[in-house]
TORGU-157059 format. One record per residue (C-alpha): residue in three letters; x, y, z; residue number from 1. Coordinates in steps of 0.05 Angstrom, whole numbers, plus 5000, padded with zeros to 4 digits. Example, Ala and Ser with C-alpha at 12.3 -4.5 7.8 and 13.67 -1.06 7.14 Angstrom:
[r "ala"; [5246; 4910; 5156]; 1];
[r "ser"; [5273; 4979; 5143]; 2];
# end
This chain:
[r "met"; [8538; 4200; 6348]; 1];
[r "leu"; [8615; 4182; 6353]; 2];
[r "lys"; [8658; 4218; 6307]; 3];
[r "ile"; [8718; 4195; 6274]; 4];
[r "his"; [8769; 4237; 6238]; 5];
[r "gly"; [8811; 4208; 6191]; 6];
[r "val"; [8809; 4198; 6117]; 7];
[r "pro"; [8773; 4122; 6090]; 8];
[r "phe"; [8830; 4106; 6062]; 9];
[r "ser"; [8883; 4109; 6120]; 10];
[r "ala"; [8900; 4041; 6147]; 11];
[r "his"; [8892; 4063; 6221]; 12];
[r "thr"; [8819; 4100; 6202]; 13];
[r "arg"; [8801; 4037; 6167]; 14];
[r "lys"; [8817; 4000; 6226]; 15];
[r "val"; [8764; 4043; 6272]; 16];
[r "ile"; [8706; 4041; 6218]; 17];
[r "val"; [8712; 3969; 6209]; 18];
[r "thr"; [8712; 3964; 6278]; 19];
[r "ala"; [8661; 4008; 6294]; 20];
[r "leu"; [8617; 3975; 6234]; 21];
[r "glu"; [8631; 3898; 6265]; 22];
[r "lys"; [8607; 3924; 6332]; 23];
[r "gly"; [8543; 3963; 6299]; 24];
[r "ile"; [8562; 4028; 6321]; 25];
[r "ala"; [8541; 4086; 6281]; 26];
[r "tyr"; [8594; 4143; 6266]; 27];
[r "glu"; [8594; 4197; 6237]; 28];
[r "leu"; [8671; 4208; 6189]; 29];
[r "ala"; [8690; 4287; 6198]; 30];
[r "pro"; [8760; 4293; 6148]; 31];
[r "ala"; [8825; 4300; 6178]; 32];
[r "val"; [8890; 4303; 6128]; 33];
[r "pro"; [8947; 4307; 6171]; 34];
[r "leu"; [8993; 4339; 6114]; 35];
[r "asn"; [8946; 4389; 6107]; 36];
[r "pro"; [8898; 4388; 6184]; 37];
[r "pro"; [8847; 4431; 6200]; 38];
[r "pro"; [8835; 4483; 6265]; 39];
[r "gly"; [8854; 4460; 6322]; 40];
[r "trp"; [8879; 4387; 6301]; 41];
[r "gly"; [8937; 4394; 6356]; 42];
[r "glu"; [8885; 4396; 6416]; 43];
[r "leu"; [8846; 4329; 6378]; 44];
[r "ser"; [8905; 4292; 6364]; 45];
[r "pro"; [8986; 4313; 6410]; 46];
[r "leu"; [9019; 4271; 6362]; 47];
[r "gly"; [8991; 4297; 6288]; 48];
[r "leu"; [8962; 4228; 6266]; 49];
[r "ile"; [8898; 4202; 6252]; 50];
[r "pro"; [8844; 4177; 6270]; 51];
[r "val"; [8822; 4208; 6326]; 52];
[r "ile"; [8751; 4198; 6349]; 53];
[r "gln"; [8704; 4249; 6390]; 54];
[r "asp"; [8650; 4208; 6437]; 55];
[r "gly"; [8606; 4248; 6491]; 56];
[r "glu"; [8655; 4278; 6532]; 57];
[r "thr"; [8722; 4235; 6502]; 58];
[r "thr"; [8765; 4249; 6461]; 59];
[r "leu"; [8818; 4190; 6435]; 60];
[r "ala"; [8885; 4181; 6396]; 61];
[r "asp"; [8913; 4119; 6360]; 62];
[r "ser"; [8868; 4062; 6336]; 63];
[r "ser"; [8892; 4015; 6384]; 64];
[r "val"; [8871; 4044; 6445]; 65];
[r "ile"; [8809; 4062; 6394]; 66];
[r "gly"; [8788; 3997; 6398]; 67];
[r "leu"; [8794; 3979; 6469]; 68];
[r "tyr"; [8757; 4041; 6475]; 69];
[r "leu"; [8704; 4022; 6437]; 70];
[r "glu"; [8695; 3960; 6464]; 71];
[r "arg"; [8690; 3976; 6537]; 72];
[r "lys"; [8642; 4024; 6517]; 73];
[r "tyr"; [8592; 3988; 6463]; 74];
[r "pro"; [8605; 3915; 6495]; 75];
[r "gln"; [8546; 3895; 6447]; 76];
[r "arg"; [8580; 3840; 6390]; 77];
[r "pro"; [8649; 3834; 6413]; 78];
[r "phe"; [8698; 3839; 6362]; 79];
[r "tyr"; [8758; 3818; 6416]; 80];
[r "pro"; [8767; 3743; 6438]; 81];
[r "ala"; [8739; 3717; 6509]; 82];
[r "asp"; [8787; 3676; 6517]; 83];
[r "pro"; [8842; 3699; 6544]; 84];
[r "ala"; [8900; 3660; 6496]; 85];
[r "ala"; [8854; 3690; 6428]; 86];
[r "leu"; [8856; 3745; 6462]; 87];
[r "gly"; [8919; 3754; 6474]; 88];
[r "arg"; [8935; 3731; 6403]; 89];
[r "ala"; [8897; 3786; 6377]; 90];
[r "leu"; [8928; 3834; 6414]; 91];
[r "trp"; [8999; 3816; 6390]; 92];
[r "ile"; [8976; 3805; 6318]; 93];
[r "glu"; [8953; 3877; 6313]; 94];
[r "glu"; [9021; 3900; 6350]; 95];
[r "phe"; [9052; 3864; 6302]; 96];
[r "val"; [9021; 3894; 6244]; 97];
[r "asp"; [9019; 3972; 6287]; 98];
[r "gly"; [9088; 3960; 6308]; 99];
[r "gly"; [9126; 3929; 6257]; 100];
[r "leu"; [9095; 3934; 6182]; 101];
[r "ala"; [9055; 3984; 6182]; 102];
[r "gln"; [9121; 4038; 6176]; 103];
[r "his"; [9143; 3998; 6115]; 104];
[r "val"; [9081; 4007; 6084]; 105];
[r "leu"; [9056; 4065; 6096]; 106];
[r "arg"; [9132; 4115; 6105]; 107];
[r "gly"; [9169; 4065; 6065]; 108];
[r "leu"; [9120; 4056; 6008]; 109];
[r "leu"; [9058; 4096; 5997]; 110];
[r "met"; [9085; 4159; 6027]; 111];
[r "gln"; [9150; 4154; 5977]; 112];
[r "lys"; [9107; 4121; 5915]; 113];
[r "val"; [9037; 4164; 5928]; 114];
[r "phe"; [9041; 4221; 5973]; 115];
[r "ala"; [9108; 4258; 5975]; 116];
[r "pro"; [9104; 4263; 5903]; 117];
[r "lys"; [9045; 4288; 5886]; 118];
[r "phe"; [9018; 4330; 5955]; 119];
[r "leu"; [9090; 4363; 5977]; 120];
[r "gly"; [9122; 4352; 5916]; 121];
[r "gln"; [9192; 4313; 5934]; 122];
[r "ala"; [9221; 4263; 5892]; 123];
[r "pro"; [9214; 4188; 5925]; 124];
[r "asp"; [9269; 4164; 5966]; 125];
[r "his"; [9289; 4106; 5922]; 126];
[r "ala"; [9324; 4074; 5971]; 127];
[r "leu"; [9276; 4079; 6033]; 128];
[r "ile"; [9216; 4037; 5971]; 129];
[r "asp"; [9275; 3985; 5957]; 130];
[r "lys"; [9297; 3974; 6032]; 131];
[r "ser"; [9233; 3969; 6041]; 132];
[r "leu"; [9207; 3912; 5987]; 133];
[r "asn"; [9254; 3872; 5998]; 134];
[r "glu"; [9284; 3875; 6065]; 135];
[r "met"; [9234; 3899; 6116]; 136];
[r "ile"; [9175; 3872; 6086]; 137];
[r "pro"; [9175; 3802; 6055]; 138];
[r "pro"; [9191; 3771; 6128]; 139];
[r "arg"; [9133; 3810; 6161]; 140];
[r "phe"; [9097; 3783; 6106]; 141];
[r "asp"; [9132; 3715; 6128]; 142];
[r "tyr"; [9106; 3723; 6195]; 143];
[r "leu"; [9031; 3729; 6174]; 144];
[r "glu"; [9035; 3679; 6134]; 145];
[r "lys"; [9064; 3621; 6175]; 146];
[r "ser"; [9013; 3653; 6238]; 147];
[r "leu"; [8963; 3638; 6192]; 148];
[r "ser"; [8934; 3578; 6202]; 149];
[r "glu"; [8862; 3574; 6218]; 150];
[r "arg"; [8803; 3623; 6183]; 151];
[r "trp"; [8828; 3679; 6223]; 152];
[r "phe"; [8887; 3700; 6259]; 153];
[r "ala"; [8865; 3682; 6324]; 154];
[r "gly"; [8812; 3622; 6302]; 155];
[r "glu"; [8749; 3628; 6278]; 156];
[r "val"; [8723; 3693; 6281]; 157];
[r "phe"; [8745; 3752; 6255]; 158];
[r "thr"; [8777; 3804; 6294]; 159];
[r "ile"; [8825; 3861; 6309]; 160];
[r "gly"; [8872; 3832; 6280]; 161];
[r "asp"; [8842; 3814; 6225]; 162];
[r "ala"; [8824; 3882; 6216]; 163];
[r "ala"; [8891; 3911; 6231]; 164];
[r "val"; [8922; 3863; 6175]; 165];
[r "ala"; [8868; 3868; 6127]; 166];
[r "ser"; [8878; 3941; 6128]; 167];
[r "ile"; [8950; 3938; 6115]; 168];
[r "leu"; [8959; 3899; 6063]; 169];
[r "ile"; [8894; 3934; 6030]; 170];
[r "asn"; [8955; 4001; 6035]; 171];
[r "tyr"; [9012; 3954; 6010]; 172];
[r "his"; [8955; 3950; 5952]; 173];
[r "tyr"; [8951; 4017; 5946]; 174];
[r "ala"; [9028; 4031; 5933]; 175];
[r "gly"; [9019; 3987; 5880]; 176];
[r "glu"; [9047; 3933; 5896]; 177];
[r "gln"; [9016; 3858; 5885]; 178];
[r "leu"; [9020; 3799; 5950]; 179];
[r "glu"; [9047; 3744; 5912]; 180];
[r "ala"; [8995; 3687; 5912]; 181];
[r "arg"; [9047; 3637; 5907]; 182];
[r "arg"; [9094; 3657; 5964]; 183];
[r "tyr"; [9038; 3682; 6005]; 184];
[r "pro"; [8967; 3639; 5998]; 185];
[r "arg"; [8942; 3646; 6050]; 186];
[r "leu"; [8949; 3712; 6057]; 187];
[r "val"; [8910; 3729; 5993]; 188];
[r "ser"; [8858; 3673; 6010]; 189];
[r "phe"; [8850; 3718; 6080]; 190];
[r "leu"; [8848; 3791; 6044]; 191];
[r "glu"; [8802; 3771; 5996]; 192];
[r "arg"; [8756; 3722; 6059]; 193];
[r "ala"; [8762; 3796; 6101]; 194];
[r "leu"; [8753; 3855; 6040]; 195];
[r "arg"; [8670; 3811; 6025]; 196];
[r "arg"; [8656; 3816; 6096]; 197];
[r "glu"; [8598; 3865; 6112]; 198];
[r "ser"; [8640; 3922; 6150]; 199];
[r "phe"; [8688; 3932; 6098]; 200];
[r "arg"; [8626; 3928; 6047]; 201];
[r "thr"; [8607; 3986; 6076]; 202];
[r "ala"; [8671; 4016; 6090]; 203];
[r "phe"; [8688; 4018; 6019]; 204];
[r "glu"; [8622; 4056; 6010]; 205];
[r "ala"; [8659; 4132; 6036]; 206];
[r "glu"; [8726; 4100; 6015]; 207];
[r "val"; [8728; 4097; 5943]; 208];
[r "pro"; [8700; 4150; 5926]; 209];
[r "ala"; [8760; 4192; 5965]; 210];
[r "ala"; [8808; 4143; 5945]; 211];
[r "thr"; [8795; 4148; 5868]; 212];
[r "gln"; [8797; 4227; 5869]; 213];
[r "ile"; [8871; 4212; 5892]; 214];
[r "asp"; [8895; 4178; 5819]; 215];
[r "thr"; [8972; 4157; 5827]; 216];
[r "leu"; [8934; 4107; 5882]; 217];
[r "asp"; [8922; 4038; 5858]; 218];
[r "leu"; [8850; 4012; 5864]; 219];
[r "ser"; [8859; 3951; 5821]; 220];
[r "leu"; [8849; 3900; 5884]; 221];
[r "leu"; [8783; 3928; 5909]; 222];
[r "arg"; [8760; 3940; 5820]; 223];
[r "arg"; [8777; 3869; 5814]; 224];
[r "leu"; [8737; 3847; 5882]; 225];
[r "gly"; [8689; 3881; 5848]; 226];
[r "tyr"; [8682; 3953; 5895]; 227];
# end
């Protein structure tokens, strides 16, 4: 069985979990926290990051690499578009999130506001929080809002790009921030559609109990949607 190492409220781990669920792949979640990694973690994850998968003889790190591997290894229920243009669009949106937005949400907000104070005993870097909130994140949200002209980012079918966007937006809310419906009406509607999919509902069965143990995570979005 596919083994996914990570924590379910990690944006990148969640993306892999949702990919597996959308494709109907059975998996086992093995807890792995980068701030307190298990023995031998450096051999599984050379960069020390989550998620990592083990699938038979195959071990892979990085959520984007893992997603493509799962698509090729388990071609049933495709999660990547067959049309080249739509595929390029889905991959671009995923890369835009992972390469251009995630660091500002995860390191600039979530680490500073939640994990560093609680687990590392470090005071928040308020300058970094302010820069993330007011300089780095808004133009990236603006781009995503303008890019969402159809139901999903690559057309009418939910793909890996949508999973990446929804996942990072969840963690933005976990950091105590809210998408402004007046400024980002498409993104707000998109997120609510995504989180009502069966894949996210199933993922939340493990994620919500785990996230609840960290009392500084803001779960109001999921509570409002009935999770």
